[in-house]
VEXMAR-294000 format. One record per atom (N, C-alpha, C, O): x, y, z. Coordinates in pm, 1 decimal. Each point is the difference from the previous one (the first is absolute). Layout:
<panus>
+----------+----------+----------+
:        x :        y :        z :
+----------+----------+----------+
:        X :        Y :        Z :
...
+----------+----------+----------+
</panus>
This chain:
<panus>
+----------+----------+----------+
:        x :        y :        z :
+----------+----------+----------+
:   5078.3 :   3575.6 :  -6125.7 :
:    -33.3 :   -156.1 :    -74.6 :
:     91.6 :    -90.3 :    156.4 :
:    106.5 :     33.7 :     51.8 :
:   -139.3 :    -75.6 :    -38.2 :
:     70.6 :    -98.5 :    118.0 :
:     43.1 :   -110.6 :    -88.1 :
:    -65.5 :    -52.3 :    -90.1 :
:    206.0 :     19.7 :    136.1 :
:     59.1 :    -98.8 :    -65.8 :
:     66.3 :   -141.4 :     46.2 :
:    102.4 :      5.7 :     68.1 :
:   -154.0 :   -125.4 :   -100.8 :
:     30.6 :    -82.9 :     57.3 :
:    103.3 :    -84.5 :    -18.7 :
:    -32.0 :   -118.9 :     -1.3 :
:    172.0 :    149.6 :    -16.8 :
:    117.5 :    -78.8 :    -27.4 :
:     42.1 :     47.7 :    148.4 :
:    -27.3 :    112.5 :     42.0 :
:    104.7 :   -221.2 :     41.6 :
:     46.1 :     33.4 :    125.0 :
:    105.4 :   -104.5 :    -19.3 :
:     -1.6 :   -118.3 :     33.8 :
:    108.8 :    199.5 :   -105.9 :
:    133.8 :    -38.6 :     25.3 :
:     78.6 :    -18.8 :    166.6 :
:     55.0 :     95.2 :     55.4 :
:    -61.5 :   -203.1 :     -7.7 :
:    111.5 :     -0.7 :     91.9 :
:   -132.3 :     35.0 :    154.2 :
:     34.6 :     19.9 :    116.4 :
:   -167.8 :    -22.2 :   -163.6 :
:    -96.6 :     -5.8 :    132.5 :
:    -87.0 :   -104.0 :    -35.4 :
:     -0.9 :    -46.0 :   -114.2 :
:    -61.7 :     11.3 :    190.8 :
:   -108.3 :    -96.5 :     35.8 :
:   -126.6 :     47.8 :    -39.2 :
:    -34.1 :    118.2 :      3.7 :
:    -37.1 :   -216.6 :    -42.8 :
:   -155.3 :     60.3 :    -14.7 :
:    -64.4 :      7.1 :     99.6 :
:     30.2 :    -79.4 :     89.1 :
:   -110.6 :    148.2 :    -71.4 :
:    -43.9 :     18.5 :    113.0 :
:   -195.4 :    -18.1 :    -26.3 :
:    -73.5 :    -56.2 :     81.2 :
:     37.1 :    105.8 :   -184.1 :
:   -122.7 :    -14.5 :     -3.6 :
:    -46.8 :    -64.0 :   -138.9 :
:     71.8 :     35.3 :    -93.6 :
:   -183.1 :   -127.1 :     57.4 :
:    -28.7 :    -83.1 :   -118.0 :
:     -4.2 :     83.4 :    -87.6 :
:     57.3 :    -50.7 :    -96.4 :
:   -101.6 :    180.1 :     63.4 :
:    -34.0 :     66.8 :   -101.0 :
:    160.9 :     53.2 :    -71.7 :
:     18.4 :     63.5 :   -103.8 :
:     57.8 :   -103.7 :    178.6 :
:    197.5 :     43.8 :    -49.6 :
:      5.5 :   -103.8 :   -113.6 :
:     51.0 :     29.0 :   -108.2 :
:   -103.4 :   -148.8 :    133.2 :
:    -21.9 :   -111.9 :   -107.6 :
:    -49.8 :      8.1 :   -119.7 :
:     44.7 :    -60.1 :    -97.7 :
:   -161.0 :    151.0 :     98.3 :
:    -94.4 :     27.9 :   -113.1 :
:     77.3 :     46.1 :   -113.9 :
:     20.5 :    -69.7 :    -99.3 :
:     23.0 :    190.8 :    115.5 :
:    113.0 :      9.2 :   -155.6 :
:    112.6 :   -103.6 :    -35.1 :
:    -12.2 :    -56.0 :   -108.9 :
:     73.8 :     37.2 :    153.3 :
:    127.3 :   -165.0 :    -38.3 :
:   -115.9 :   -107.9 :    -53.4 :
:     20.6 :    -50.0 :   -110.6 :
:   -123.1 :     17.3 :    172.0 :
:    -72.8 :    -87.7 :    -94.1 :
:    -83.0 :     21.6 :    -70.1 :
:    -25.4 :    -86.5 :    -83.8 :
:    -61.9 :    222.9 :     86.2 :
:    -34.0 :     46.4 :   -120.8 :
:     87.5 :    -27.8 :   -153.5 :
:    -38.5 :    -62.7 :    -98.7 :
:    183.0 :    142.6 :    124.8 :
:     48.4 :    -11.6 :   -106.1 :
:     92.8 :   -174.8 :    -50.4 :
:     51.6 :    -48.0 :   -100.9 :
:    -69.8 :     18.6 :    204.4 :
:     60.1 :   -153.8 :    -39.4 :
:   -136.2 :    -92.6 :    -81.0 :
:      6.0 :    -85.6 :    -88.3 :
:   -135.8 :    150.4 :    167.8 :
:   -122.2 :    -56.9 :    -76.5 :
:      9.5 :     21.5 :   -173.6 :
:    -25.4 :    -92.9 :    -76.6 :
:     61.6 :    215.3 :     34.4 :
:    -37.3 :    109.8 :    -78.4 :
:    149.5 :    -61.5 :   -128.4 :
:      3.6 :      7.1 :   -122.9 :
:     81.4 :    -53.1 :    205.3 :
:    102.3 :    -57.4 :   -121.8 :
:    -66.4 :   -143.5 :    -61.3 :
:     29.3 :    -45.7 :   -110.5 :
:   -137.1 :    -23.5 :    217.8 :
:      1.7 :    -95.2 :    -14.2 :
:   -110.7 :    -16.0 :   -132.3 :
:    -27.8 :    -98.9 :    -67.8 :
:    -18.4 :    229.6 :     62.6 :
:   -115.6 :      6.6 :   -106.6 :
:   -132.8 :     58.2 :     47.4 :
:    -90.3 :     38.8 :    -74.2 :
:     90.3 :    -37.9 :    199.2 :
:   -158.8 :     15.8 :    105.8 :
:     11.6 :    132.6 :    -12.2 :
:     51.4 :     58.6 :     95.3 :
:   -102.4 :     34.2 :   -232.8 :
:      9.9 :    122.7 :     22.0 :
:    -76.5 :    113.8 :     68.9 :
:     43.9 :     99.9 :     56.9 :
:   -192.5 :   -148.5 :    -80.6 :
:   -116.0 :     20.5 :     76.2 :
:     19.1 :    -22.7 :    107.8 :
:     54.1 :   -109.4 :     15.4 :
:    -81.6 :    185.8 :    110.5 :
:     22.3 :     -4.3 :    141.9 :
:    -67.9 :     37.4 :     75.2 :
:      9.7 :    122.6 :      5.5 :
:    -75.6 :   -158.6 :     58.1 :
:    -59.3 :     50.5 :    161.8 :
:     40.6 :    -30.7 :    124.9 :
:     14.8 :   -117.3 :     34.4 :
:      8.0 :    222.7 :     48.9 :
:     24.8 :    -36.2 :    167.2 :
:    -81.8 :    -21.5 :     62.0 :
:    -97.2 :     73.0 :    -19.5 :
:     84.1 :   -167.2 :    115.2 :
:   -117.9 :     24.9 :     93.1 :
:   -116.1 :    -35.7 :    -72.4 :
:    -98.4 :     60.0 :     43.1 :
:     74.2 :   -135.7 :   -137.1 :
:    -69.1 :    -43.7 :    -42.0 :
:   -118.6 :   -104.0 :     68.3 :
:     31.5 :   -115.2 :     30.0 :
:   -181.0 :    170.5 :     -6.7 :
:    -69.9 :    -50.0 :     82.1 :
:    -24.1 :   -155.4 :    -41.6 :
:     -4.1 :    -30.8 :   -119.1 :
:    -15.2 :    -87.9 :    245.7 :
:    -57.1 :   -139.8 :    -69.4 :
:    -73.1 :    -70.6 :    141.6 :
:     44.7 :    -65.1 :     94.5 :
:   -132.7 :     97.2 :   -119.8 :
:    -80.2 :     -7.1 :    163.4 :
:     34.6 :     81.1 :     80.9 :
:     56.1 :    103.0 :    -37.6 :
:    -84.7 :   -132.2 :    192.1 :
:     75.6 :     36.7 :     80.4 :
:    145.3 :     83.7 :     -4.9 :
:     40.3 :     93.9 :     68.5 :
:     20.2 :   -167.1 :   -177.4 :
:    178.7 :     40.6 :     16.3 :
:     14.7 :    106.7 :   -112.4 :
:    -75.8 :     38.7 :    -89.0 :
:    185.3 :    -10.3 :    121.9 :
:     96.3 :    102.1 :   -142.0 :
:     89.2 :    -75.9 :    -71.9 :
:     79.4 :    -46.5 :     81.8 :
:    -46.8 :      3.7 :   -212.6 :
:    113.5 :    -96.6 :    -46.3 :
:     70.9 :    153.1 :     -4.6 :
:    -45.8 :    100.9 :    -53.6 :
:    182.5 :   -117.8 :    132.8 :
:     71.0 :    129.2 :    -23.1 :
:     80.6 :     25.0 :   -110.5 :
:     62.2 :    105.7 :     10.7 :
:    -36.2 :   -188.4 :   -147.0 :
:    -13.8 :     63.7 :   -138.3 :
:     -1.7 :   -144.3 :    -64.5 :
:     59.7 :   -106.6 :     15.4 :
:   -199.0 :    179.9 :   -127.9 :
:    -50.6 :   -119.9 :   -113.1 :
:     44.6 :     16.0 :   -104.6 :
:     30.6 :    118.0 :     16.9 :
:     -1.2 :   -137.8 :   -110.7 :
:     59.8 :      6.7 :   -123.4 :
:    -82.0 :    -76.1 :   -123.7 :
:    -72.9 :    -97.4 :     19.1 :
:     95.8 :    154.6 :   -141.2 :
:    -86.5 :    -64.2 :   -121.0 :
:     98.7 :     31.2 :   -107.9 :
:     43.2 :    113.8 :    -18.9 :
:      5.8 :   -263.7 :    -81.2 :
:     92.0 :     47.7 :    -93.5 :
:    -96.1 :    -52.1 :   -149.0 :
:    -29.5 :   -114.6 :    -34.0 :
:     10.5 :    191.9 :     -5.8 :
:    -70.7 :      1.2 :   -132.9 :
:     19.6 :   -115.5 :    -82.3 :
:    -75.4 :    -94.9 :    -21.2 :
:    224.9 :    127.9 :    -34.0 :
:     88.3 :    -69.2 :    -69.6 :
:    -24.1 :   -151.6 :     15.1 :
:    -47.2 :    -71.3 :    -88.5 :
:     85.8 :     30.1 :    213.3 :
:    -18.2 :   -138.9 :     65.6 :
:   -136.2 :    -57.5 :     67.7 :
:    -11.3 :   -116.3 :     38.8 :
:   -113.3 :    237.8 :    -28.4 :
:   -100.8 :    -76.6 :     18.7 :
:      4.3 :    -56.0 :    178.6 :
:    -41.9 :   -108.4 :     40.6 :
:    100.4 :    210.1 :     36.5 :
:     45.0 :    -66.8 :    114.0 :
:    -28.6 :     61.2 :    105.4 :
:     -6.5 :    119.3 :    -29.7 :
:    -21.1 :   -138.7 :    171.9 :
:      3.1 :     74.9 :     93.6 :
:     92.2 :    -18.5 :    126.3 :
:     36.5 :   -116.3 :     17.0 :
:     10.4 :    213.0 :     79.3 :
:    123.3 :    -28.0 :     68.1 :
:   -107.6 :    102.1 :    137.9 :
:    -59.0 :    107.8 :     -7.0 :
:     79.4 :   -227.9 :    140.8 :
:    -10.4 :    123.7 :    116.5 :
:    100.6 :    -60.2 :     83.2 :
:     49.6 :   -112.6 :      1.6 :
:    -35.6 :    195.9 :     53.7 :
:    115.2 :     89.7 :     63.3 :
:    -37.3 :    -23.7 :    182.4 :
:   -110.2 :     53.4 :     12.8 :
:    150.6 :   -104.3 :    115.9 :
:    -40.9 :     12.6 :    103.6 :
:    147.8 :     44.1 :     60.9 :
:     87.4 :    -81.2 :     30.3 :
:    -77.5 :    206.2 :    -19.9 :
:    102.2 :     62.7 :     96.3 :
:    -11.5 :     11.5 :    127.1 :
:    -93.6 :     57.1 :     56.1 :
:    233.5 :   -136.3 :     24.7 :
:     14.7 :     -2.9 :    150.0 :
:    143.7 :     31.8 :     45.6 :
:    101.3 :    -15.7 :    -68.1 :
:   -108.8 :     66.1 :    202.8 :
:    156.4 :    -20.1 :     76.2 :
:     60.0 :    -73.6 :     38.7 :
:    121.7 :      9.3 :     15.7 :
:   -204.5 :   -122.7 :     15.9 :
:     39.2 :    -85.7 :    110.9 :
:   -101.8 :   -134.5 :    -32.6 :
:     36.8 :    -89.8 :    -75.7 :
:   -151.0 :     89.5 :    134.3 :
:   -122.5 :    -87.8 :     33.1 :
:      3.2 :    -51.4 :   -174.7 :
:    -74.2 :     60.1 :    -77.7 :
:    146.0 :   -150.5 :     36.1 :
:     -7.4 :    -67.1 :    -84.3 :
:   -134.2 :   -116.5 :     -5.5 :
:    -49.5 :    -32.0 :   -108.1 :
:      6.2 :    -17.7 :    224.3 :
:   -126.8 :    -88.5 :      1.1 :
:    -77.7 :     63.7 :    -38.8 :
:    -46.1 :    -20.9 :   -112.2 :
:     -7.7 :    146.5 :    209.2 :
:    -93.4 :     71.8 :    -46.1 :
:    -50.2 :     45.9 :   -137.9 :
:   -117.8 :     25.0 :    -25.9 :
:    251.9 :    -14.3 :    -85.1 :
:     26.8 :     92.0 :   -119.8 :
:    -82.5 :   -175.4 :    -73.2 :
:    -91.6 :     12.4 :    -81.4 :
:    128.4 :   -126.5 :    114.2 :
:     -1.6 :   -104.0 :    -61.4 :
:   -157.2 :    -44.7 :     67.1 :
:    -46.8 :   -101.2 :    -52.2 :
:    -14.0 :    147.1 :    130.0 :
:   -169.3 :    -29.7 :    -19.7 :
:    -45.2 :    119.6 :    -65.2 :
:   -117.5 :     -7.9 :    -35.8 :
:    187.6 :    140.0 :      3.7 :
:    -72.6 :     74.2 :    -81.4 :
:     -1.3 :    -36.8 :   -145.8 :
:    -99.1 :     11.9 :    -72.0 :
:    238.9 :    -66.3 :     26.1 :
:     62.9 :    -32.9 :   -147.0 :
:   -142.7 :   -112.6 :     36.0 :
:    -89.5 :     82.2 :     19.2 :
:     45.2 :   -179.5 :     -6.7 :
:    -45.7 :    -79.3 :    -11.2 :
:   -134.9 :     23.4 :    -65.1 :
:    -61.2 :    -60.8 :    -87.8 :
:     34.1 :    173.2 :    162.7 :
:   -171.3 :     41.2 :    -14.3 :
:     16.9 :     59.3 :   -163.4 :
:    -82.5 :    -38.5 :    -82.9 :
:    209.3 :    147.4 :     35.1 :
:     39.0 :     39.1 :   -101.8 :
:     -2.4 :    -56.0 :   -121.0 :
:      2.4 :     63.1 :   -105.7 :
:     -9.1 :   -228.6 :    121.7 :
:      9.2 :    -68.2 :   -124.6 :
:    -95.8 :    -29.6 :    -41.6 :
:      2.3 :    -77.8 :    -95.3 :
:   -123.4 :    122.6 :    143.7 :
:   -124.9 :     -5.2 :    -66.7 :
:    -17.0 :     83.5 :   -105.7 :
:    -79.9 :    -26.6 :    -89.8 :
:    148.0 :    126.6 :     91.0 :
:    -60.7 :    139.3 :    -74.3 :
:    167.5 :     10.8 :    -90.5 :
:     40.1 :    110.9 :    -35.1 :
:     20.7 :   -203.3 :     14.3 :
:    131.1 :     86.9 :    -50.6 :
:     97.7 :   -185.0 :    -48.7 :
:      4.4 :   -117.0 :     38.0 :
:     40.1 :    186.7 :   -117.3 :
:     78.5 :   -181.7 :   -101.0 :
:    122.2 :    -38.9 :     78.7 :
:     30.4 :   -117.5 :     20.1 :
:     64.9 :    260.1 :     40.3 :
:     99.5 :    -35.2 :     88.6 :
:     18.0 :    132.5 :    130.4 :
:     -7.2 :    122.9 :     -2.2 :
:     31.0 :   -216.3 :     98.2 :
:     14.2 :     57.2 :    144.3 :
:    107.1 :     20.9 :     49.4 :
:     63.0 :   -104.5 :    -16.9 :
:      1.7 :    178.6 :     70.9 :
:    174.0 :     64.7 :     49.6 :
:    -47.3 :     11.9 :    148.3 :
:   -120.6 :      9.0 :     23.4 :
:    218.2 :     -8.9 :     83.2 :
:      8.4 :     31.7 :    104.9 :
:    125.0 :     85.0 :    -16.5 :
:     95.8 :    -60.6 :    -48.1 :
:    -77.4 :    187.4 :     78.1 :
:    162.2 :    101.3 :    -11.6 :
:     -7.7 :     34.8 :    166.8 :
:    -95.5 :     32.7 :     70.4 :
:    216.1 :    -51.0 :    -44.5 :
:     66.6 :     32.1 :    102.4 :
:    147.8 :     81.3 :     17.6 :
:     75.5 :     -5.4 :    -97.1 :
:    -39.0 :     67.2 :    195.6 :
:    127.0 :     60.3 :    -40.3 :
:    120.8 :   -123.8 :     39.3 :
:    -22.1 :    -71.2 :     98.0 :
:    111.8 :     56.7 :   -155.9 :
:    120.7 :   -106.9 :    -40.7 :
:    -31.9 :    -49.5 :    172.6 :
:    -52.8 :   -105.7 :     34.6 :
:     85.7 :    179.4 :     25.5 :
:     22.1 :    -61.6 :    147.9 :
:    -81.0 :    -81.6 :     70.3 :
:     33.1 :    -76.0 :     90.9 :
:   -175.4 :    100.4 :   -151.0 :
:   -121.7 :   -114.8 :     52.8 :
:     11.2 :    -80.4 :    -94.4 :
:     23.4 :   -114.0 :     40.3 :
:    -29.9 :    123.8 :   -148.1 :
:     -7.2 :    -79.9 :   -109.2 :
:     62.4 :   -155.1 :     33.7 :
:    -46.6 :   -108.3 :    -35.7 :
:    179.5 :    138.1 :    124.4 :
:     79.8 :   -115.9 :     -2.8 :
:    -50.8 :    -96.1 :     63.3 :
:     52.9 :   -110.9 :     -7.4 :
:   -175.7 :    133.5 :     89.9 :
:    -22.1 :    -46.6 :    123.6 :
:   -151.9 :    -81.9 :     -7.6 :
:    -61.9 :    -53.7 :     91.8 :
:     21.8 :     67.3 :   -258.6 :
:   -113.2 :    -64.5 :    -49.5 :
:      4.3 :   -124.8 :     -4.0 :
:    115.3 :    -40.0 :    -16.8 :
:   -231.3 :    -82.7 :     29.2 :
:     21.5 :   -111.0 :    -49.6 :
:    -61.4 :    -41.6 :   -120.1 :
:   -118.3 :    -25.5 :    -22.7 :
:    262.3 :     21.7 :    -83.6 :
:     26.1 :     25.8 :   -146.6 :
:   -121.9 :   -143.4 :    -27.9 :
:    -94.4 :     21.8 :    -76.0 :
:    104.9 :   -130.1 :    127.6 :
:    -60.9 :   -130.3 :     -9.2 :
:   -152.3 :      2.1 :     27.3 :
:    -75.7 :    -89.2 :    -38.3 :
:     42.1 :    184.5 :     98.7 :
:    -89.8 :     39.5 :     21.2 :
:   -108.6 :     84.6 :   -122.1 :
:   -119.1 :    -19.5 :    -24.5 :
:    186.8 :     87.0 :    -16.6 :
:    -49.3 :    111.7 :    -71.3 :
:      1.2 :    -84.8 :   -174.2 :
:    -84.5 :     -4.0 :    -89.5 :
:    168.0 :    -30.7 :     97.8 :
:     16.4 :    -94.2 :   -143.9 :
:    -97.9 :   -133.6 :     16.4 :
:    -29.2 :    -61.9 :   -102.3 :
:    -14.0 :     23.9 :    212.8 :
:   -138.0 :   -137.6 :     -4.3 :
:   -118.7 :     94.5 :    -24.1 :
:   -100.5 :    -61.8 :    -35.2 :
:     83.2 :    206.1 :     45.1 :
:   -139.6 :     76.4 :    -26.4 :
:      8.0 :     90.7 :   -123.1 :
:    -92.8 :     71.6 :    -37.5 :
:    227.8 :    -82.4 :    -29.6 :
:     13.3 :     90.2 :   -132.9 :
:     24.5 :    149.3 :     24.5 :
:    -11.9 :     84.7 :    -88.5 :
:     51.2 :    -55.7 :    230.7 :
:     15.5 :    119.7 :     39.5 :
:    172.9 :     58.1 :    -39.9 :
:     87.2 :    -72.4 :     47.9 :
:    -43.6 :    178.9 :   -119.4 :
:    103.3 :     19.7 :    -47.7 :
:     21.2 :    140.0 :    153.4 :
:    -71.6 :     69.5 :     72.1 :
:    217.8 :    -98.2 :    -96.0 :
:     78.5 :     87.6 :    106.7 :
:     89.8 :    122.9 :    -60.9 :
:     96.7 :    -27.3 :    -71.0 :
:   -128.2 :    152.3 :     98.2 :
:     87.5 :    124.6 :    -28.3 :
:    105.9 :     43.5 :     91.5 :
:    -47.5 :     -9.5 :    113.2 :
:    125.4 :     37.4 :   -109.3 :
:     92.9 :     58.3 :     72.0 :
:     50.2 :    163.1 :    -29.1 :
:     75.8 :     22.9 :    -94.2 :
:   -110.9 :     55.7 :    157.6 :
:     19.8 :    119.0 :      3.0 :
:    143.6 :     34.7 :     67.0 :
:     12.3 :     -0.2 :    122.5 :
:    113.6 :     34.8 :   -223.8 :
:     83.2 :     40.1 :     62.3 :
:     12.6 :    159.2 :     52.0 :
:    -44.1 :     92.7 :    -68.0 :
:    110.2 :    -73.4 :    197.7 :
:     56.6 :    132.9 :     20.6 :
:      3.4 :    116.5 :   -108.3 :
:    -52.6 :    110.8 :     10.5 :
:    147.4 :   -175.1 :   -146.7 :
:     42.5 :     88.0 :   -121.6 :
:   -178.4 :     43.0 :    -58.7 :
:    -24.9 :     82.4 :    -88.0 :
:    -66.9 :   -155.1 :    157.0 :
:   -146.8 :      0.4 :   -130.9 :
:    -31.5 :    -64.3 :    -70.9 :
:   -111.1 :     -9.1 :    -52.2 :
:    201.8 :    -48.4 :     35.9 :
:     -4.8 :   -121.5 :   -121.1 :
:    -85.1 :    -98.4 :     44.1 :
:    -46.5 :     22.9 :    111.7 :
:      6.8 :   -138.6 :   -170.8 :
:    -47.0 :   -111.4 :     26.1 :
:     26.9 :   -111.6 :    -96.5 :
:     -0.1 :     11.5 :   -122.5 :
:     26.4 :   -135.9 :    200.4 :
:     37.3 :   -107.5 :      6.0 :
:    -95.3 :   -111.4 :     33.3 :
:    -41.8 :    -30.3 :    111.7 :
:      4.0 :    -47.1 :   -273.0 :
:   -110.6 :    -84.9 :     -3.6 :
:     56.5 :   -182.3 :     95.4 :
:     53.0 :    -85.6 :    -70.9 :
:    -72.7 :     59.9 :    205.2 :
:     63.0 :    -58.7 :     19.0 :
:    -69.4 :   -151.1 :     13.0 :
:     62.5 :   -100.9 :     32.8 :
:   -219.2 :    106.5 :    -68.8 :
:    -94.2 :   -122.8 :    -70.3 :
:    -58.2 :     68.8 :    -71.5 :
:    -44.7 :    107.3 :     40.7 :
:     27.7 :   -149.9 :   -171.8 :
:   -114.1 :     10.7 :   -137.2 :
:   -108.3 :    -32.3 :     81.1 :
:     19.4 :    -97.0 :     73.3 :
:    -99.6 :    136.9 :    -67.8 :
:   -167.2 :     -6.1 :    -21.5 :
:    -20.1 :   -124.7 :    -71.9 :
:     85.7 :    -37.5 :    -80.1 :
:   -245.0 :    -64.8 :    112.3 :
:     -7.6 :    -84.6 :    -99.8 :
:   -167.0 :     50.0 :    -30.3 :
:    -85.4 :     66.6 :     58.5 :
:    101.0 :   -160.6 :   -216.2 :
:   -138.2 :     35.1 :    -20.9 :
:   -105.3 :    -65.6 :     84.4 :
:     28.8 :   -117.0 :     24.8 :
:   -130.9 :    153.8 :     21.5 :
:   -106.9 :    -98.0 :     18.3 :
:    -92.1 :    -31.2 :    -23.7 :
:    -25.5 :     27.8 :   -117.2 :
:    -95.0 :   -104.0 :    194.0 :
:   -130.3 :    -15.9 :    -46.7 :
:   -129.5 :     90.5 :    109.5 :
:   -117.3 :     29.4 :    -23.3 :
:    191.0 :    -10.2 :    125.5 :
:   -114.4 :    119.7 :     78.4 :
:    -34.7 :     90.6 :    -46.5 :
:    -89.2 :     67.3 :     51.5 :
:    146.4 :    -35.5 :   -162.0 :
:    -78.6 :    162.5 :    -55.5 :
:   -116.0 :    -36.2 :    -71.5 :
:    -17.3 :   -102.7 :    -65.6 :
:    -85.1 :    225.8 :     89.9 :
:   -110.5 :      4.4 :    -50.1 :
:    -61.1 :     95.2 :    -63.1 :
:    -39.1 :    104.0 :     53.2 :
:     22.9 :   -142.9 :   -209.3 :
:    -11.6 :    149.8 :    -65.2 :
:    -56.5 :     99.1 :     18.1 :
:     58.9 :    103.0 :    -32.8 :
:   -175.9 :    -94.1 :     83.5 :
:    -99.8 :     53.4 :     47.3 :
:     51.4 :    131.2 :     78.2 :
:    -33.5 :    112.6 :    -36.8 :
:    153.9 :   -145.6 :    195.4 :
:     26.1 :     20.2 :     53.2 :
:    158.0 :    112.1 :    -76.2 :
:     43.5 :    111.7 :     27.8 :
:     -8.1 :   -206.7 :   -117.3 :
:    111.6 :     38.1 :    -86.4 :
:    -40.3 :    156.6 :   -117.0 :
:     54.8 :    109.7 :    -11.5 :
:   -138.4 :   -154.2 :    -35.9 :
:    -81.9 :     68.7 :   -111.5 :
:    -35.2 :    140.2 :     86.1 :
:     33.8 :    113.0 :    -35.5 :
:    -97.7 :   -141.4 :    137.9 :
:    -32.4 :    102.6 :     79.4 :
:     96.6 :     96.6 :     24.1 :
:    -17.7 :    120.1 :    -19.9 :
:    136.8 :   -178.8 :     69.8 :
:    146.4 :    106.9 :     71.3 :
:     31.3 :     45.0 :   -106.5 :
:     51.3 :    110.8 :     15.6 :
:    -58.6 :   -155.8 :   -168.6 :
:    103.0 :     43.5 :    -72.3 :
:    -91.5 :    146.1 :    -44.2 :
:     48.9 :    109.8 :    -26.5 :
:   -219.6 :   -153.6 :     28.6 :
:    -76.5 :    120.7 :    -83.5 :
:      6.2 :    151.3 :    134.8 :
:    -14.9 :    121.8 :    -10.0 :
:     36.0 :   -189.3 :     92.5 :
:     14.5 :     92.2 :    151.8 :
:    104.6 :    124.8 :    -43.6 :
:    -27.5 :    119.7 :      8.1 :
:    197.4 :   -197.0 :    -72.9 :
:     63.0 :     66.8 :     -8.8 :
:     10.4 :     72.2 :   -117.6 :
:     86.2 :     87.8 :      1.9 :
:   -162.1 :   -102.9 :   -122.9 :
:     -5.3 :     21.1 :   -116.7 :
:    -60.0 :    123.6 :     22.6 :
:     32.4 :    103.2 :    -58.7 :
:   -132.2 :   -113.6 :    155.3 :
:   -108.7 :    138.9 :      6.4 :
:     34.3 :     93.3 :    116.5 :
:    -87.9 :     83.3 :     22.0 :
:    177.1 :    -78.8 :     44.2 :
:     98.1 :     72.0 :    111.4 :
:     20.1 :    152.1 :    -97.4 :
:     69.6 :     92.0 :     42.9 :
+----------+----------+----------+
</panus>
């Protein structure tokens, strides 16, 4: 079993961010989770559903390129109530927070300890399409 805790080392692969972000999402109540969930020609790195809150969340994991992450995150707003970009702490500090905030996209910083810190909460938005959202939830429930 591969551990994704990197005390004192840097993240070198996006998949190393998955376990800390999944734990963070679970702590927020998103217990039903799927990684690499297909959405058109993309794969959502992590998608979660909270039955208690009847809400969904999508996370785009990136090591450096926050602008590319933003492009994907904006698309994921079609199928998710909340969308976050998750990046290593060293990269998260270089993100244009005003740009993310204006689009309703949240930002998670993944610390080298394996913990996560929410630097910017995602906002609920009007872009979500119920057909896409319910299709994603049903896909996860049937997996």
